[in-house]
N, C-alpha and C positions, 0 to 999 in steps of 0.2 A: 555685690552687684557686678554685672558684666557690662562691657561697653556696648553701645548701640551697633557699631559695625559687626561685632561678634554675634550679637543677637540676630541681625539680618542674615549673617552667615549660617546660623543655626536653621533658619527658615529655608534657606536655599540649598543647603548642602545635600549631596546625593551619597548613597552608600558606595563603599569601595569593595565590599565583599559580597559573595553570592548568597542568595536566600538560604537560610539554615533550618527553616521549620520542618523540612522533610527529613533532615539528618539527625536532629537532636531528639532523643526519646523522652526526656524529662520535660513536662509541660512548662515549668518555670524557666528552664534553660532555653527552650525553644522560643518562648515568648520574649525573653530578654534579648536573645540574638536578633529577633525580628525588630524589636523596638530600637536597638542600637543602629540598625540599618535605615531607620526612618528619618526623614527630615523633620524639623519641628513642625512645618506646615502639614505634613502627613499625620503626625501624631495628633495635632489639633483637629484634623478632619474627622478623627474617630470620636471626638468628644461632643459633637453636636450634629443635629440634622432636623429636617422638617417633617411635617405630617403631609405625605404625598397624596393630597386630595384636592379637588378643584373647588373647595368651599371657602377658601380664604383669600379672596382678592386676587392679586397678581402673583401669588406664589407659584413658580414654575414647577412642573413635574420633573424631578431629577432623572437623568439618564440611568436606565437600569432599574428604576423603582417600579413596584407594583402598587396600584391604588390600595391603600391600607392605612394602618395607624402611624407607621414611622419608617424612616429610611436613614441609614448611616452609610456614606460612601465608602467603598473599599479602596485598597491601594493596589492597583493592577500590577505594577512593576514588581511588587513583592509577593503577589499571589494572595493578598489579604482580601477575603470576600466582603462584599457589602452586606449590611444587616438589613433585611427586609422584614418588617415587624407587622403583626396583625393581632387584634384582640380575638378571643379572650377564652376564659375557662370552659364555657358551655358550647363552644364550637367556633369555627372561623366566621367572623361576623359579616353581616350583610352590607354594611356601609351604603345603605340606600340603593343597593343593587347596581352600583356603578361599575363593578367588574363583570356584570352579566352572568354571574354564577350563583351557586348556593352551597349549603353545607348541611351536615347532619347536626341537629340540635339535641344536645344532651338535656335532660331535665335540669331544673335549677340546682344551684349548689346546696340549698337546704334539702332538696329531694335526695341528692347523693348522701348528704350527711345523715339523713334519716335511715339509710341502709345500715349504718355503723359498720360498713364492710370495706376494709382496706383493699382487698383484691378487686372488688368491683370499681373502686376509685382508680386503681392502676389501669384496669381495662378501659374505663372511660377516657382516661388521660391518653392512653396509647391510641385510641381511636381518633380523638381530636388532633393529636400530634401527627398522625398519618395523613389526615386531610390538610393540615397546615403545610406539610411538606409537599404534598401533591400539587398544591396551588403555588409553589415556588417561594413560600416564606420560610425563613430560618429562625425567627424569634416569635414565640407565642406569649402574649402579655396575659398570662394565666396566673393561677396560684392565689386567688383572692382568699384571705384568711382573717380579716378583721373580725373580732369577736362581736357577737350580737349583744351589745349593751343596751340598745334601745330598739324595741320591736317595730318602731315606726321608721327606722332608717330605710331609705329608698333602695339601697343596694344590698340589703340583707339577703335577698334571693340569690345573689352571686356567691355568698359566703357559706361557711360550713358550721354555723351554730355558735353556741355560747360557751362551750367548754374547751380549754386549751388542749387537752389530750385528744379529744375527738377531732377537733379541727386540725391540729398538728399532724396527727396520724394520717387522716384522709388527704390533706393537702400534700403532704410529703409523697404519698403513693401516687397521687394524680400527676405531680410534677415528674416523678420517676418514670411514669408511663409516657408522658409527653416526650421527655428527653431520650427515651429508648428509640425514637425515630431520628436520632442524630440532629436534633434541633435544640434550641435554647428555650427554656421556660423561665419566666420571672416568678417571683413571689411578691405579693402586694397586699395592702398599701401600708408601708412601714412608716409610722405606726400610729395606733390609737385613732384611726379614721372611722369613728363609730356613728357619725351622722353626716348627711349631705347638706343640711341647712348651714349656710355660711361656711362651707367646707374649705374655701380658699383663704379664709382669714380668721376663723375661730381658733381658740386655743384650748385643747384638751389638757387639763391639768391633773397630774397624778403623782403620787409619791414613788420613790425608787423601788421599794420592796413590793408595793402593790402592782406596779407595772411589770416587774420581773416575774411575779407569780401568776400573771394573767395573760394579757395580750402578747407580751414579749416571749413568754414561755411557749405559746402557740407557734410563733415564728421560729423559735429556736428548735423545737421538735421537728417542724416541717423542713427546715433547712438541713438539719442533720440527716433526715430520712430521704429527702428528695434531691439534695445538692443542686438547687436551682442555679442556673448560670448568672442570673441577675436579680437584684432586689430593687423593686420600684418604691421610691419614697412617696410619701403622701402629700396631699395639698395642705393639710391643716398645720397649725402651730402645735407644738407639744411643750408645755410649760413655758409658753410665750415665745418660743423660737420655732421658726418654720421647720417642718420635718425634713425638707430637702436641703437644709443647711444647719442641721442640728448636730453639733459635734458629739454630744453625749450619745445620741442614737447611732450615728453613722460611724464615727471614729472609735468611740469607746466601747459600746455594746457590740456592734456588728463586726467591725474589723479587728478590734483588739481582743475582746473577751471571747467572741465566738470564732475568731481566726478565719473569717470569711474571705475566700480567695477570689470570688467573682466581682462584678462591678455593680455600682449603684446608678441606676438611671432615674431620672425625674419622672413624675407624672406630667401629663401634657398641660403646660401652663402653671407649673408649680415651682419655677425657679425665680428667685428674687434678687440675686446678686452674683457677681463673679466670685466673691469670697466663698460661696457655697463649695467651690472646688477644694479649698483649704479645709473645709469642715466636713468633707467626706463624700460629696457628690462627685461622680465620675463622668456623667454624660447628661447633657441637656436634650430632652426629647421634645419633638413637636415645637421647635423653637419659635415658630411664628405665632404661637399662642401666648408667649411671654411678652413682657413689655419691651425687652431688649434682647439682642443676641449675646447673652452674657458669656457663653462659652465659645462664641465666634469672634467677632471683631473686638469685643471688649477684653476677652482673655488674651487674644493676640497682642493687644496693646500692652498688657501686663508683662507678657513674655518679652516683647521688644524692649521694654523698659529695663529688662535684666533682673527682674525679681526672682531670686533663686528659689523661693518657696513655691512659686507657681510653676517654674520650670521643673522642679522635682516632682510636683504633683501631676503635671502633664505626663511625665514619664510613667509614674505609677498607674494613673488611670488608663493609659494606653496599654500598659502591660496587663492589667486586669482584664481588659476587653479581649485582647489577643489571646491571652492564656485560656479564657473561657471558650473562645472559638476552637482552640486546639483540643481541649479536653472533651468538647462536645462532638468533635469530628467534622466541623464545618470546612476545614481546609481539605479534607480528603474526599468529601462526598456532598457537594453542594446541591441543595434542592433546585429543581427547575420547574417552571410552570407547565401545566398540561399533563400532570401525572394522573394515573388511573385511580378512581375512587370507587370502591364497592359499596354503593349507597345502601343496598339491601342488607348486606351484612352489618354495616354500621348502624342502620336503623334498629336492628335487633339488639345491639349493645344498648342503645338508648332505651329500648323497650324494657330490657332487664333492669336497668337502673330505675325506671319509673315504677315497675311492678314491685321492686324491693323497697322503694322509698315511700309509696303511698301508705298513709297511717290511718288505720281504723280507729276512730275516736269514740264511737258509740255504736252499740248493736243490741238494742233491747229486743226481747222476744226472739232473738236469733233471726231477725228479719233477713240478714245477709248470711250466707250467699243467697241470692235470689233464686227462687224455684223456676225452673224452665217451663213449668206448667202454667205460669202466668199468661193469661190470654190478652190482657189489655194493659199496656204500659204507656204512660205519658212522660216525655222528656221535656224539661222546661229550662230555658234561660241560657245566658252567657255564650251565645254563638255555638251551642253544642251541635247544631246541624252542620257546622262548617269545620270546626277544629278546636284546638286547646290553646289557652292563653299563654303568652310568654312575657318575660320582663323586658324593660326598655333600657336604652342607653348604649354605651360602647360595647356591651356584651350581646347585643341583639343579633340573633341568628335567623336566617330564613332558608328554606329548602330551595333546591333548583326550581326555577319557575316562579319563585317569590312566595310571599305569604298568602295563605288561603283567604284571609280577610284582614282589613286594616281599619281601625277605628281611630279617628283623629281626636287627640287629647289637647295638644297645644299648651299654651301658657307662656308666662314671661320669664321663666327660669332659664338657666344656662342651656338646657336641652330642649327648650320650647319648640324651636323649629323642627326638631326631630322626634317630638313626643307623639308617637302613634302606637297604639296597642295592636300588636301583630299576633295573629293566630296561626299556629302550625296546622297544616292540612291533614289532621288525624281526627276525624269526626267521631265523638262519642256516640252520637245518634246512630251513625252507620254501624259502629262496632256493636252497639246493643242490638240493633236489628239482625246483625249476623249471628248473634248468640241465640236468638229466639225467632227463627225465620217463620214459624207458624203463628206467632203472636201479632196482634195489631199494636204497632208502636207509633204514636203520634207525637207531634212536636209543637210547642208554643214558645215563642221568643221571650216572653215574660214582660215585654214593655207594657202590655195591658194586663193587669192583674186579673181582671174579670174573666178574660179568655182562658188564662191558666187555671183559674179556679174551676171553671166549667168543665174543662178537660180532665182535671184531677178528680173531680167528683164522679166521673164516669169510669175511671180507671181502677184496675186492681192495685196498682202502686204507682207512685210518682217519684221521678228522679229529678231533683232540682240542682242545676249547675249555677254556681255563683262565683264571681271573680273580684279580685282586688288587684288592679294593675299598679305595679310600682316600677320605678325607674331611677337610674343614676341622676344626680343633681337635685333631687326633690325628695323630701321626706313626706310621708302621709301625715295629715294633721291629727288623726286619731286611729283607733283600731276597729272602726265600724266597717261594714261592707258598704261601698258607695252606692248612690242612687236609691232606687226603691227595692233593693234586693232583700233587705230584712223584712220589709212588709210583704214581699212576694212569698218568702218562706212561711211566714206566719199564716198567710191566707191559704196557701196550698195545704199546709199541715192541718188546718181546720177542716178543709174539704176532704182530705184523704189521710187516714191514720197511718197508712203505710208509705210515709214520705221519707226518702233518703236524700240528704244534702251532700253534694260533692263540692268541696271548697277548692278553688284554684287561686291561691294567694301567694304573695311574696313573703309572707311571714305570718306571725300570729294575728288573729282577729278575735274580738269578743263575740259572744253568741247569746244574745238576749232571748233567742228563740229555742235554745238547746232543749229545754224541758218539753217542748211540744213536738219534737221529731224523734223517731226511734233509732235512726241510724245516721252517722256522719262519717264521711271520708275526707281526709286532707290529702289532696292530690298535688299540691304545689303547682309549679309550672312544669308540666309533665313531658315536654319535649316532643321529638319527631314522631313517636308512636304512642303519645299519651292517651288518645282515645281508646285504642286497643287495650292498653294497660289498665285503664279504669274499668273497662268492660270485663277484663280478666278477673279483676278483684270482685266486682259486683256479682258475677255469676260463679265464683269459686274455682275458676280454672287455675288461679293462683291464690294461695293462702296469704293474706296480708301479714307482713312482718316488719313494716316500717315503725320506727320509734322516734318520738319528737326530739330533734336536736336543739330545740329552744323551748323555753317555758312559755305557755300561753297564759297571760295574766287574765284575771277576771275583770280588771279595770285599769286604766292608765294611772289611777291614784295609787296603785301598788308599786309603781316604778320609782327608781331613785330620783328621776326628774319627771314629774307628771306633765309639765309643760316643756316642750322642746326648746332648749335655749336658742335664741335668735330667730324664732319662727316668724317674728314680726319684721325681720330685716328685709330690705328691698332685694329683688333678685339680682344675680350677677350675670354678666354676659358671657358668651362662649369664648370669643376671641379676647386676648389680653386678660385672661383669667386672673393673672397675678397682679392686676392693678391694685394699688394700695387701698385698703379699707380699714376702718377702725376694728380692732379685734374685740371679741367678746368671749368670756370664759364658758367652757363646758366642764363642770366640776365632777371629775371622776373620783375625787377623794371621798365623795359621799359613800359609794359602794366599795371603792378600792379594788381589791382582787375578788371580792364577792360578787361575781358576775352571774346573772341569771338565777339558776336554781339555788346557788349559794346565798344570794341576796334574800330570796324568799325564805330559806331555812333560817338564816340569821335573824330575820325579822319576825318569824313565826307567821308569815302570810300564807294563805292557801290559794294557789293558783287555780285557774279554770282547768288546765291540764298541765301536769308536771313534766319536766325534762325527762326523756327516756320512755315516756308513756306510749303504748300502742297495743291494741287488741289483736287477737288471732281467732281463726275459726277452730282452733284446737286448744288444748290446755297443756301447760308445762308445770312441773314441780322441781324444786331444788332440794338436795339432801347431801349428807356425808361431807360436811364442811370440815376442812383442816386449814389452819393458818400457821405458817412457819415464818419465824423472824430471822434475825441476823443482821446483815447489812441492809436488807430491804424486807418486803413482805411478799411471800408467795401464797396465794390463795387457791385451794383446790376444792372442787365440789362437783356433784353429779347433777346433770339436767336430764329429766325424763319427760317424754311426750306421752301424757296420759290420755290424750284425746283419741278421736277415731279417724284422723286424717294427718298426713304429713305436714310439717310446717317448719319455719325457721324462728328460733327464739334468739333474743339478744340479752343474755344475763349481764348485769352490770355490778361492779364492785365499787363501793364508796367508802372512803375513809371518813370516820365520824369524830374520832377523838385522838389527839396526840398529846404527849406530855406538855402541859402548860397551855393548851388551847383546845377549843372545840370548834372545828371548822370543816364543813363537808367538802369533799373533793372526789370526783370520779377518778379512780386509779386503775381501772381495767374494764374491758368489755370484750365480748367475743360472739359473733353470730354463730349459731349452731343449728345445722339442718338435721332434723330427726324424723324418721318414719313413725307411724303410730306404734306406741309401745316401746320405742327404742330409747336407750339411755346412753349418755356419754359423759366422761369426766373432762372437766375444763380446768386448766391450770394457768394462772395469770400471775406474773411477777411485776410488781409496781416499779416504774421508773423512780429512782430514789429522789429526784427533785419534787415529785408529787407528795412525798412525805416530809419534805424539808420546808424551812422558812428562809427567805432571803435575809442575810445578815448585812446590813448597810455598813457597819463598822469594819467588818473583816472582808467585805466585798466578795461574798460567795454564798453558797448554799450551806445551811447548817441543819443537821438532823439531831434533835435532842434524843438522848438515850431514854428508853422506858417503854411502856406499853402503848400499843397502837390498836385502836378498835376499828373494825370494819363491818359493813353488812353487804350481803348479796341480795339483790332484788331485781324486780322487773322495771323499776323506774326510781327516780330520786327520792320518792316519799314512801316506798313500799318495801321495807326490809323483810325478807323471808328467812334468811339465816344471818346470824351475827357471831362474831368471834374476835379474838385479839391475840397478839403475839408481841414479844419484846424485840425491839430494834436497838442495835448498838449506836451510840453517839458517833457522828462523823461529820466531816466537812467536805464539800465538793467544790470543784473549780467553777467559775462563772459559766 
């Protein structure tokens, strides 16, 4: 312990040497030199900050802040820049238009995941990062990577699917693209934040091995690939300990085993104690949303009391924050508001993601692509005359000028006051009319089914747009389409046998009407140019190549938890999110690491549509398989486009059997663009952790020696080629 006068001296002391960050090339050395020059008060100032928005009573707007998600004051005398933070992965968020600006909306995370394309993820990340920088922000709260364990989760649309390899690869590349703009990206929400129901107090319970082989592996792969500057911890408890003060997650897994050098910031309203600092949390974000200023006044009191543990951790946390600023380039090239944004170019990036992410689920009689000779078309439903649906919550983006339409949803949940379904101004109706200018194209909003049926009966074909709006803080209670949309589909399909359904959903939905329609597209939330992208697919300007990054169940009864745990709990308010509530369990030990398609395979369940599924307007075949063993598996095969038009295929490689276990895992994938008649050889080498099991006794990955069987296929249930090879026994570091 140190005496109180010395503690006060620590707070008041000034540096005696000149700033060193410009002279020291090594990031750790530069950071250490800067931290040594800081007073204790200056160090503490880096560890907490408010949400600079006028929605929280008398919280003042800090000097130098931009209205957005967060603000951490800089240290002017040392040249340490302030951190200006904004949400999120899909674009710079709208925050109810308070800044009077707008941004380019990428399609949803699931749409990006459906591309299975790492290069496209990087391109999308670079675009969003460029707009973040142009608006003066230097931290983007991006990198959502929680695995889809429950298709009813309200935030699934932000995430990248149910498989750790797919999610980790694409999140890592998106983060790398964001940070190429010399700004900081987060990765979130660490960890096991798989439902919004009771997210502030439920406990997701899971075993060590199962966690390492699923959600934690997704984070690990993404961190290795993208090197995010910060990790945002989650609201929920994990094995009964809050994620933002969980020493196993933060100190042991992240900082010790993975040697993570960045800093851990809290989610907004996710801090519950000053002790969280000792357990691995480095920064309290949006502090007015917590019950107390745990890293402000309360942490200062601990330091003044001379607690050496807290003093050492304050130094470490400040070092991590400053080091990340150095490695990202914030000291050398600070973003300033008012930068130029090329919205037209950026919209084309969003359009490419949407085109590649749209999944053709059904196409009987080759109804698609639509013939341009159609003379009479009716477009029905879901604001298709105005734009395309987007997801809600902190990731909400709107274009300059605001949303094209807003539908009030409301509710008593945490985001109730902000729960509005926003539509991006990219009208599918207008895009369809542009494709067939000589045709008669009529529109029915779908609120009156009789009107839609009358128009459908007169048309050559009907295109029905239906939507499922999802948002942060609320899970959907089931997988149906809300309102009268299912009845609308059924009635229109009876009136017109050439009915195409376009789904705009935040995740999987059930389709009791599927047998009655010949064609179905899953368009997700299609972003800034979603209407044009949907029309491109419908009329064959673009050959669909999206593949499902999530399993579509036939029923909620097929899920590990048919009823959402805590769904009957009362809603939680937005401010003081961290207020104490009784915890309730979310039992992940049911499925363990068998998430999504692995659960269905292990249980022998048949889904409505499997993971990896997606149709094309051309045909592909696989041949010439070779499988080489050794320390890992290298799989080579030939992909041939045997159809009459160019297209992109996404062959997938699955492990099916390993010594001592039968457990399906995606171990490789690769989008392949081929002209008609063209062939190409694909070579994929598996990350060794995908062949391994987590050994709790030896605290590391263990690969058993022996034969490993794989198959190459177009989805998780369609083996086209199979083979095996022998892999040597080995152990890998955590």
